[in-house]
N, C-alpha and C positions, 0 to 999 in steps of 0.2 A: 121394441125399439122407440121408446118415448123420447128419443133424441131429435129435437127440432133442427133444422139447417141452421146452425148459428153461422153469423157472418163473421169470418175470421178477416180482419183487415191487416193490410201491409203495415209493418214489417213482420207480422206474426205469421207463422204457419200452423200454429196449433196452440189452443188455450183450453186447459182443464181446470174445473172447479171441484175441489173436494172439501166441501163444507167451509167455505171461504178461504180455503188454502189453494192459492192459484200457481199453476205451472203454465208459463207461457214461453213457447219455443219460438226463437226468431228465425225467420225465413232467410235473411240476410243481414249484413251489417247495417242498422239504420244511421250510422254516422255518415254513410255516403248516399243517403237518400235525397235526391233532388241536387246532386253534386254536379257542377259544371267545370270541366277542366280545360285548361290551355297549356301548351308546351312550347317554350321559347328556347330556341338554340342558338347559341353564340354564332354570329357570322362575321366576326372580325378577323382581320387579316392573319392574325396569329393562328387561326384555325385552318388556314388554306392546305397546310401539309396533311392534316388528319382528313380532309375530304377527299385528298389525292388529286391528281392532275386531271384536267379536262380537255376535252377537244382532242385535237392531234396528239398531245402529250400523253393522253390516256392510253393510246393505242401503242405507245412506245414501250413502256416498262410495266413490270407486274406491281406497280403501287396500288394497294387496295384502300378504298374508302373506309375508315375505321369508324366513321360517325354513323353511316347508314345502318349497320345491323344493330346498334344501340338505340338509334332512333325508332327502328321497326319494333324492337322489343317494348320500348317505353310506350309506344302508340299502343300497341296491343294490350298491356298491362293497365294503362291508365283508361283506357276506352271501357274497360271492364267495370270501371268504378264510376264513369260518367252516366248521367241520367239518360242520356239518349245515344251513348255510345259514339258520339261525335266529338272530336277534339279539335279545338283552334290550334293550329301548328304554324309558327312563324320562326324565321330567322331575325335576330336582333343584332344591334351593333353594326348595321351594315351601312354602306354609302359612306357619309362623313362620321360614321359611328354612333349617329343618333336615329338612324332610319330603321324601320321595321319592314322586312319583306314578309308578307303573309303567304304561306305555302297553300293554305287552305283549310276547309273544315274536313277532316278526314276520319274515317270509321276504323274501328279495330280491324274489320275483315280486309281492309287494304293494306295491312301492316306488312304482310309477306312479301308484297311485290312493289310497293311504292319506292319510288327513287328519291333519295336525299343526295343531291350531287354538291349541295352547299348553295349559298345566296348568289345572286347575279353579280351583286358588287360587295366584295368584301370590304369591311369597315375600317376606317383608319382611327378608330378609338373605340372605347367601351362605355357607352352612356346608356345607364338603365332606366332613368326616369320615363322615357317613352314606353318601356315595356309596362311599366305599372299603370301608366295612363290609358294605354290600349286595353289592358285586362279590365281595368274599373269600368271603362266605357262598354266592354263587351258583356261583363257580367251584369250591368244595369239593363242591358237590353234582354239578357237571359232571364233575369229575375222577373220581367214582365210576361216572360213565356213559361214561368213556373219554377226556375232555378231558386234553390233555397240555401245553397252553399257554394263557395267558389274556391278553386285551387288553381294556382298558377306555378307551373315547375319551370324554374329558370336555370339554365346551363351557362356557366362561363369558364374561361380558361385564363383570364386575365383580370388584372386591377381594375377596379371601377373608377371612372373619371369623376363621378358625380355623388359620391357616397352621402354628402351632407343634404343634397336635394332628395335623395332616395329616403333618408331618414325623416326628413321634414313632411315629404309627402305620405309617407307611411303614417305619421301622426295623424294628418288630416283624414286619411282612409279609416284608421282606428275610430276616430270621432263619429264619422258617418256609420260605421257598423254599431257602435254603442247607442247611437240614437235611432238605430233601426232604419236609416235612409239607404243602407247597403245590406245585404246579406253577409253572413260570416265568411271572411276570406282567409285563406292561408297562402302564404308564399314559401314555396320550398326552393332553396338556392343550393345549387351543387356546383363546386368549383372543381375542375379537373387540371392536374399538372402542377408544375412548381412555379408557374407565373402568378398564382393567385395570392392575394393578399388576405390572410386568415384573420388578422387582426381587424381589418376593415369589416370582413363578413361578421365576425362576432359583435362588433359595435352595433351593426344593422339588427342582427338576431337576437341579441339578448336584451332589447328594449321590451319592456312590458307597458301596455296600455290600459288605462282604467276602464273596467267592464269588459276588456276583450283578452287581456292576458298577452301572449305572445302572438304577433302575426307571422313571424319569419322563423324558418329553422334551417340549418345549413349542415353540409358535410363536405368533405374534400376527398376526391378520388385521385389516387397517383396516376392511374392510366385511364384512358378512354374506354378501355375494355371492362372498367369497373362501374362505369357511369350508370347504366341502366339499373343494376343491381342495388346501387346506393339509393336511387331514387325510389325504387320499390321500398326499401327498408324505411326511408324517411317518410314516404307518404303513408305507409301503414301505421308509423307511429303517431304521426300528426293527426290521421283521420279518427284513429280509434282512442288511444290513451288520452289524448287531450280532452275527451269529452265526458266519457262516463254518461250516467243518466239518472233521472229522478222519476219515480212512479207516484202518481197522485190517485186518490180515490174520487169518487163521483162528487165530492164536495170540495175538491182541490187541496185537501189534506195531504201532507208528504206522508207516504207509507214506506217507502224504501229509498235509499240513495246508493247509487253505485259511483264510487268516487273515480275509478279508473275504467278500464276495458269491460264492456258489457260481456256477460257470460252467454253461451247460446241458449241456455234455459234460465229464465228469469223465474224466481220462486219467492212469493210473498204472501201475506195474509191480509184479506180486506175485512173491514168492519160488517157486522151483520146488516143485511139489507142493501149492502152497495151493489149497484147495478152495473158499473162500469169502471174502468181504470184508464188512466193515461200515461203513456211512457213520453217523457220529454228527454230529448237529445239534441245538444247543440242549438237550442234555441226552437226546435221543431216539436211540436206535440203530435203524438199518435194515440187517438183514443181508440179503445176497444170495449165493446159490450162484453160482460161476463157470461158464459154460458150457463144454463142450468147446471144443477150439482150432477157430478158423475155418481150414478149408483151402480151401473153395471161394470165397473172398472175394479175387480177385485184382485187383479194381479198386482204384483209387487211394483211400486212405482219405478223403482231403481231400473227394472229391466225396460220399462217404457222409455225412460228419458236419458238413457246413457248414451244413445247414438250420436246426438249432434253436438257434444260437448267439446267442440273444437275451438271454442273461444273465439269471441268477435265475429260469429257468423261465417265460420269457414275461411279465415284468413291463413292460408298455408305459409307459415314462415319456414321456409326451406332454406333461408339464407344462412 
């Protein structure tokens, strides 16, 4: 056993070297490495029926809160992707329509039991700019604590009052991302029901920014019950397909490019004498020392490496 204890660094679980031919297995999806997520739920007056009656009225009728099970599902799902499994959760469009009521920093473990009765004060309008400002301030703070990527999931059931402001602010955010003053951020916008203005959403989401590409993506759910599932699909698409990855040798030469989703096992050749390689995903670099050559591995490679080929580090797409 002339096998030294090679240090395998995250996000890799296993690295084999067969005469300069490298097989590197991903432990998890590195696109979500260092990701900090927030969930903003519409708290405007049009949502009141979905949350169901409160106080004395709640005891009278069998009206159920349709939002709560969806919120719980999303909380658990998104916490799995978050770097510390803690999500900033808030109601937005409350009060005069521009206020935010922060629910708290919630963990995935709280998802089963946490109550989401709706905001204290339902909003008289739907003003989104404060959500973006809130999230950008939050991710700035988190970046100081190690966050390397941001994701804000925003749910709405109505037309936005301030679409032009949202677009102007998005442009500003994109400039800060491309100049390195903010980490990469994605906004996922999910509209629910028939009061949503899809044309307005498309205008916001189709915008491409220099050096950043798209900041936004959106979908519309017909019913509240479809909301969480749509969020999951959108988040998966945004976090994986949008990024791909690049492998560099120890002299910073590009040796392989993955244009879209990363496979679970990366396979590439390094030049003779190369001691390490680096995987770059979404602007983050993951260096890995190349272990000594495998001499004791006579079995068929394929048997070894068939197991984790689930694509994208085990994203179950059961949708």
